[in-house]
C-alpha positions in Angstrom: 4.6 -1.5 14.0 5.4 1.8 12.3 2.2 1.9 10.3 0.3 2.5 13.5 1.7 6.1 13.4 0.3 8.8 11.2 -0.7 7.8 7.7 0.5 9.9 4.8 -3.0 9.9 3.5 -5.8 7.9 2.0 -6.8 6.5 -1.3 -10.2 5.5 -2.7 -10.9 3.3 -5.7 -13.4 0.8 -7.1 -12.5 -2.8 -6.8 -13.8 -4.5 -9.9 -16.3 -7.3 -9.7 -15.0 -10.8 -10.0 -16.5 -14.3 -9.7 -18.9 -14.3 -6.8 -17.9 -10.9 -5.6 -19.6 -7.6 -6.4 -17.7 -4.4 -7.3 -17.2 -2.1 -4.3 -15.5 1.0 -3.2 -12.3 0.5 -1.2 -10.9 3.1 1.1 -7.3 2.6 2.3 -4.9 4.5 4.6 -1.3 4.6 3.4 1.9 4.5 5.3 5.4 4.9 3.8 8.8 4.1 5.2 12.2 4.2 3.6 14.3 1.1 4.7 17.8 -0.2 4.2 17.9 -3.9 3.3 21.1 -5.9 3.8 23.0 -6.9 0.6 26.3 -8.7 0.1 29.5 -7.9 2.0 28.1 -5.3 4.4 26.3 -3.3 1.7 22.7 -2.3 1.8 20.0 -1.5 -0.7 17.5 1.3 -0.1 13.8 0.5 -0.6 10.4 2.0 0.1 7.9 0.0 2.1 4.3 1.0 1.5 1.4 -0.4 3.6 -2.1 0.2 2.3 -4.8 -0.9 4.8 -8.5 -0.8 4.1 -10.8 0.9 6.7 -14.6 0.8 6.9 -14.8 -2.5 4.9 -18.3 -3.8 4.5 -19.5 -6.2 7.3 -18.4 -9.7 6.6 -15.7 -8.7 4.1 -12.0 -9.2 4.9 -10.3 -5.7 4.7 -7.8 -5.4 1.8 -4.2 -4.9 3.0 -1.2 -4.6 0.7 2.4 -4.4 1.7 4.6 -3.3 -1.1 8.4 -3.2 -1.2 10.0 -1.3 -4.1 13.3 0.3 -5.1 11.3 3.4 -6.1 11.6 6.3 -3.7 8.3 7.5 -2.4 7.9 10.2 0.3 4.6 11.9 -0.5 1.0 10.9 -0.8 1.1 11.5 -4.5 4.1 9.2 -4.9 2.4 6.5 -2.8 -0.8 6.7 -4.9 1.3 6.3 -8.0 2.8 3.1 -6.6 -0.6 1.8 -5.7 -2.0 2.6 -9.2 0.9 0.7 -10.7 0.2 -2.3 -8.4 -3.5 -2.2 -9.3 -2.7 -2.1 -13.0 -0.8 -5.4 -13.0 
């Protein structure tokens, strides 16, 4: 898969505590790719695919991985971080 190539960078944030789970720091590597999705009658729609994969998760904890698809263009680490922050705010 394309996210096995070079990541655009990394993000760190604190995952809030929730029932039965303590708060913890999450470190993710980010990959971006602009894709064309088929639409009606031979047309296509441009989208950004962002993969955020946690590394160095604590032992016994399933790493957090997000795959986001958006119509927003993102080509840089700062733009990818903005998309992640919007996702986390939902």
